[in-house]
C-alpha positions as CSV (number, residue, x, y, z in Angstrom):
1,M,0.0,0.0,0.0
2,G,1.5,3.3,-1.0
3,I,0.5,7.0,-0.6
4,P,-1.6,7.8,-3.7
5,L,-1.3,10.8,-5.8
6,D,-4.3,12.9,-4.9
7,T,-6.7,13.3,-7.9
8,E,-9.5,14.5,-5.7
9,F,-9.7,18.3,-5.2
10,G,-11.3,20.0,-2.3
11,T,-12.8,23.4,-1.6
12,N,-10.6,26.2,-2.9
13,C,-7.9,27.4,-0.5
14,S,-7.0,30.5,-2.5
15,R,-4.4,31.5,0.0
16,C,-2.2,28.5,-1.0
17,F,-3.4,27.0,-4.3
18,P,-4.7,28.3,-7.7
19,A,-8.4,28.0,-8.2
20,G,-9.6,24.4,-8.7
21,E,-6.2,22.9,-7.6
22,T,-6.6,22.6,-3.8
23,P,-5.9,19.0,-2.9
24,K,-8.5,17.3,-0.7
25,H,-5.8,15.1,1.0
26,G,-2.3,15.7,2.2
27,Y,0.3,14.2,4.5
28,I,2.2,15.6,7.5
29,S,5.6,13.9,8.2
30,I,6.8,14.3,11.8
31,A,10.4,13.4,12.8
32,G,12.7,13.9,15.8
33,I,10.2,14.2,18.7
34,I,11.4,12.6,21.9
35,A,9.5,11.7,25.1
36,L,10.6,13.3,28.4
37,G,10.2,12.5,32.0
38,G,6.6,13.7,32.2
39,W,5.5,11.3,29.4
40,Q,2.8,8.8,30.4
41,E,1.8,5.6,28.6
42,R,-1.7,7.0,27.8
43,F,0.0,9.6,25.6
44,G,1.3,6.9,23.3
45,P,4.8,6.9,21.7
46,P,6.2,10.1,20.1
47,P,4.4,10.6,16.8
48,N,7.4,10.3,14.5
49,R,5.7,9.1,11.3
50,I,3.6,10.2,8.3
51,F,-0.1,11.1,9.0
52,A,-2.8,11.4,6.3
53,V,-4.9,14.5,6.6
54,T,-8.1,15.5,4.8
55,Q,-9.4,19.0,4.1
56,V,-12.0,19.9,6.7
57,S,-12.6,23.5,5.5
58,G,-11.0,26.1,3.2
59,C,-7.3,26.0,4.3
60,Q,-7.4,23.5,7.1
61,W,-6.5,19.8,6.9
62,S,-6.9,17.4,9.8
63,G,-6.3,13.7,10.7
64,V,-6.5,11.4,13.6
65,M,-3.7,9.6,15.5
66,N,-3.8,6.0,16.8
67,S,-5.2,7.1,20.2
68,P,-9.0,7.7,20.3
69,N,-8.6,11.4,21.2
70,G,-5.5,12.2,19.2
71,Y,-5.4,14.6,16.3
72,I,-3.1,16.4,13.8
73,T,-4.0,19.6,12.0
74,Y,-2.4,21.9,9.4
75,H,-4.0,25.3,9.0
76,A,-3.1,28.4,6.9
77,D,-4.8,31.7,7.2
78,D,-3.9,35.4,6.7
79,S,-1.9,35.5,10.0
80,G,0.3,32.5,8.9
81,S,0.3,28.7,9.1
82,Y,0.8,26.1,11.7
83,V,0.9,22.3,12.6
84,V,-0.5,21.0,15.8
85,V,-0.2,17.3,17.0
86,G,-2.1,16.4,20.1
87,P,-1.9,12.7,21.2
88,Y,-4.1,13.3,24.2
89,P,-6.5,16.1,25.2
90,G,-4.5,19.0,26.5
91,V,-1.1,17.4,25.6
92,Y,0.8,18.6,22.6
93,A,3.6,16.6,21.1
94,F,4.1,19.2,18.4
95,R,3.1,22.9,17.9
96,G,4.9,24.8,15.2
97,G,3.8,28.0,13.5
98,N,5.1,30.6,11.2
99,A,3.9,34.1,10.1
100,T,4.3,33.0,6.5
101,R,1.1,31.9,4.8
102,C,1.1,28.3,3.4
103,K,4.4,27.5,5.0
104,T,5.1,23.7,4.8
105,Y,8.1,23.2,7.1
106,F,7.9,23.7,10.9
107,V,10.1,23.3,13.9
108,N,8.5,22.2,17.2
109,Q,8.2,25.5,19.1
110,N,5.8,24.7,22.0
111,P,5.2,21.1,22.9
112,S,3.8,20.3,26.3
113,A,6.5,21.1,28.9
114,G,8.3,18.0,30.3
115,V,6.3,15.6,28.1
116,F,7.7,15.9,24.6
117,S,10.6,17.8,23.0
118,G,12.2,18.4,19.7
119,G,11.0,17.6,16.2
120,V,10.3,19.0,12.8
121,A,7.2,18.7,10.5
122,R,6.8,18.8,6.8
123,V,3.4,19.2,5.1
124,L,3.2,17.4,1.7
125,F,0.4,17.7,-0.9
126,L,0.8,15.2,-3.8
127,S,-1.6,16.7,-6.3
128,G,-1.8,15.9,-10.0
129,N,-1.5,19.6,-10.7
130,T,1.6,20.2,-8.4
131,G,5.1,19.8,-9.8
132,N,5.9,16.9,-12.0
133,A,3.1,14.4,-11.4
134,A,5.1,11.4,-12.7
135,E,8.0,12.1,-10.3
136,L,5.6,12.7,-7.4
137,Q,3.8,9.4,-8.1
138,T,7.0,7.5,-8.2
139,V,7.9,8.8,-4.7
140,A,4.4,8.3,-3.4
141,D,4.4,4.7,-4.6
142,L,7.4,3.9,-2.4
143,I,5.8,5.0,0.9
144,N,4.5,2.1,2.9
145,H,3.2,1.8,6.4
146,D,1.9,-1.7,6.4
147,T,3.5,-3.2,9.5
148,K,3.3,-6.8,8.1
149,D,5.6,-5.8,5.2
150,P,9.3,-5.9,6.0
151,A,10.0,-3.2,3.4
152,K,9.4,0.3,4.8
153,A,9.7,3.8,3.4
154,D,9.3,7.2,5.0
155,F,9.7,10.9,4.4
156,L,11.8,12.7,7.0
157,P,11.9,16.5,6.9
158,V,15.5,17.9,6.8
159,D,14.9,21.6,6.4
160,E,12.7,24.0,4.6
161,T,13.6,22.8,1.1
162,H,14.7,19.2,1.5
163,L,13.2,15.8,2.5
164,M,15.0,12.7,3.2
165,A,13.4,9.6,1.7
166,Q,14.3,6.5,3.7
167,F,13.8,3.0,2.3
168,C,14.4,0.0,4.5
169,N,14.0,-3.7,4.2
170,Q,14.7,-5.7,7.3
171,K,14.8,-9.1,5.5
172,E,17.5,-7.9,3.2
173,A,19.3,-5.6,5.7
174,T,18.9,-2.6,3.4
175,N,18.7,1.0,4.5
176,I,18.8,3.7,1.7
177,L,18.6,7.4,2.3
178,V,17.9,9.8,-0.6
179,K,17.9,13.6,-0.1
180,I,15.1,15.2,-2.2
181,D,15.3,18.9,-3.2
182,L,11.7,20.1,-3.1
183,D,12.5,23.1,-5.3
184,E,13.3,20.8,-8.1
185,L,10.1,18.8,-8.0
């Protein structure tokens, strides 16, 4: 199972996309969050993985985490954009914002004190009208989160213009890292 190229478009988010080209679905990749001494089992492990999000209104996409009350949100408005990850009500594993509208790279600025620390997030929209669709589909086809499959792939945000694609296969003892320049997609 891979991450599909999104051919379904949502409600226009004119702040971030041309008319008729707003993707209904997206992905938020989180990496580098660590649990601290105030962490409790009910919070779940640090959410270092890719989350699928769906447009819930104009320029807001949300998804759910494994816990029944967990959530992840990307929002862009006239004051800027932000990503929030809450694995449990009132507990934040990740809160990153920026005054730049439609920003897609975030550093964890305000997690719950003593519970989680560190981390970066990258918002990714794989739309048929964004960049080179064939290249994006090739990358999307490699992403796999099926825990029964020994082959794994993930996107890890590096900085504002780069992602690291990691491809692993436990059975064959393979671990390949590929740095992707997002400006060239």
